[in-house]
C-alpha angles and dihedrals in degrees: 000000000000124000122185125188115233110281094026113113119230115270120259132197104043108143116223087009099180093055092043092055089055091057103040145021120237118198121181122196132193118238124235112286094246093061097035089105088064103033124052095190146318119246133201124194117193130177142173112197098154105146092018135090122270115268128215112217118200130186142164110247121228125228089274139110113237128202108206130195103199117167091180101059120352137332123211149110111287121203118217108307110220097195134051115300113230124190128173116213124196138161113358124324151124139221126200121204140185114211111202122206115252102276091014096105098045095085092050092047096050097211142053108314088216086079091074100038108134088004140100128224125188116263088231092062089069106023102032096236124112116249092231090052090056090047091054091049090050092051091052096053119084099193127059089217089062092055091044088057089050090054091046089057094046094050093042091057092056102035124120127187111281114252121241088249093055092049092048092049092053091048091053094046090051090049090053090051094050102037114066090191092068094088101137135054090233092056093046091049092050093051091048092048093239137117114251089249093051090048090051092052092046092054095044090052100044108018104030099230134062126263093253090059090049092051092049094045095052089050090053092046089053090049093050092049092049090052094041089063088069093225128141097269118176105231095208091052091045091051092052092044089056092050102256118144093231142348093262092060091047092048092050093052093044094050093046090057104034101030096240139068120262090246092053091046091049091051091052091049090054091047094053099046112123 
């Protein structure tokens, strides 16, 4: 089950979405309005698999930093994860996350966000509160809205005005996401009025990954969502729509990231439809 507060866009990137929603609940919560320029949304994943087998949840991360309170395994602030995210759930548990806008974490971090790409840093290193203290607070609260308000307060206390570079980086990332014609770094740079090298530096500083990675990831997110719907999607047409030269190139990129071919993924999506 997935529940989104008003104003929070539906999630994208869950692999094998239909099966995942049978095993866990995903709740997404809007931040307070005064930190909404930093935080895209909060997310809560809950599950109860007592008496059932463990389940491995996989998803494609976005170009975002996530702060995760995870009493089961490990809490921390995770830079952009460039590969597939894999998480094993068992028993009964919950994880609470804060998804920052692209560029939204750079002011809090105080350095190039590229430094934490594919890495984790303790929450306490930024916010001055021990990770296990946050975990205990999370366990004591019965409502996700209560913990969201706690995170609002914690981020508000540390926030600084976003730099012009951070704001510009987010604007460009959002343009890439919305405009299917922005399929090359050169085209993105031209539209932004930057040289490709300046665009690269801007993204490494404020987003954590380069513009080419962002372009490729949004194409893959679009592919996964098209296949998640379990509809009869023509793979050749989908490949061309996403800007790939041919289906073979698309299939190679898709398999390298998700671990299976688009045709195999599509078959699983059909098989798990309600």
